[in-house]
C-alpha positions in Angstrom: 100.6 110.5 115.3 96.9 109.5 115.5 94.6 110.8 112.7 90.9 110.3 113.5 88.5 110.4 110.6 91.4 109.9 108.4 89.4 109.5 105.0 92.3 109.0 102.5 94.9 109.1 105.1 97.1 111.4 103.0 98.3 113.3 106.1 99.2 110.0 107.8 101.1 108.8 104.8 103.2 111.9 104.6 103.8 111.8 108.4 105.0 108.3 108.0 107.3 109.3 105.1 108.8 111.8 107.6 109.4 109.0 110.0 106.4 109.2 112.4 104.5 106.2 113.5 100.9 106.6 112.4 97.6 105.3 113.4 95.0 106.6 110.9 91.4 105.7 112.0 88.3 105.5 110.0 85.1 103.4 109.7 84.7 100.4 107.5 82.5 102.4 105.0 85.3 104.8 104.1 84.9 105.3 100.3 88.5 106.7 99.8 91.5 104.7 98.6 93.8 105.1 101.6 97.3 106.2 101.2 98.2 104.6 104.5 96.9 101.4 106.2 93.7 102.4 108.1 92.7 101.3 111.6 89.0 100.4 111.1 87.1 101.6 114.1 83.4 102.7 114.1 83.3 105.5 116.5 79.6 105.7 116.3 79.6 102.5 118.4 79.8 103.3 122.1 82.1 100.3 122.8 84.5 101.4 120.1 84.8 104.9 121.6 86.5 103.3 124.5 89.3 102.4 122.2 90.6 106.0 121.7 91.6 106.7 125.2 93.3 103.4 125.3 95.1 104.0 122.1 96.3 107.5 123.3 97.6 106.0 126.5 99.4 103.2 124.8 100.9 105.2 121.9 101.5 108.5 123.6 101.4 110.3 120.2 103.4 113.2 119.5 100.4 114.8 117.8 96.9 114.2 116.7 94.8 115.3 113.9 90.9 115.0 114.2 89.1 115.4 110.9 85.5 116.3 110.5 83.3 113.3 110.4 81.8 113.3 106.9 78.3 112.1 107.9 77.5 115.4 109.6 79.9 117.8 107.9 79.9 116.8 104.4 78.4 118.6 101.4 77.1 115.2 100.5 74.2 115.8 102.9 73.0 118.2 100.3 72.5 115.5 97.7 69.2 113.6 97.6 69.1 109.9 98.5 68.5 107.6 95.6 64.9 106.6 94.8 65.6 102.9 95.6 66.9 103.8 99.2 64.1 106.3 99.6 61.5 103.3 98.7 63.2 101.2 101.4 62.6 103.9 104.0 65.9 105.8 104.0 65.3 109.5 104.8 66.9 112.3 102.9 69.4 113.9 105.3 69.3 117.6 105.5 72.4 119.7 105.7 73.4 120.4 109.2 76.1 122.9 108.6 76.9 125.6 106.0 80.0 127.7 105.4 78.5 130.5 107.3 77.1 128.3 110.1 80.0 125.8 110.9 78.7 124.8 114.4 75.3 124.1 113.0 72.2 125.8 111.3 69.4 126.9 113.4 66.7 124.4 114.5 68.8 121.3 114.9 67.5 118.5 117.1 69.7 117.3 120.1 70.8 114.3 117.9 71.8 116.5 115.0 73.8 118.8 117.4 76.1 115.9 118.6 
């Protein structure tokens, strides 16, 4: 089983308890305490994205779960960035999706649609 954007990897941990070989994947900045060992891969890096097809070919998983990437789908985008980060030039991210607009709100840029 391959779990992409695993977060806390609870699904992978349960699958592992049921006898599946698991490969939970998330990035290095994952803030969750993982219930299963995480394969750290930054899928925002074009070179790292080549890893997934190779993993699928090598492992031939029985199933795969792809979670939502928190950076674009999370309610955290509704929270303002701290004043210190704003002073350092960090922008306040705007929400890209809502419960009524899961595929994106109107007026997204091409980069925000990705």
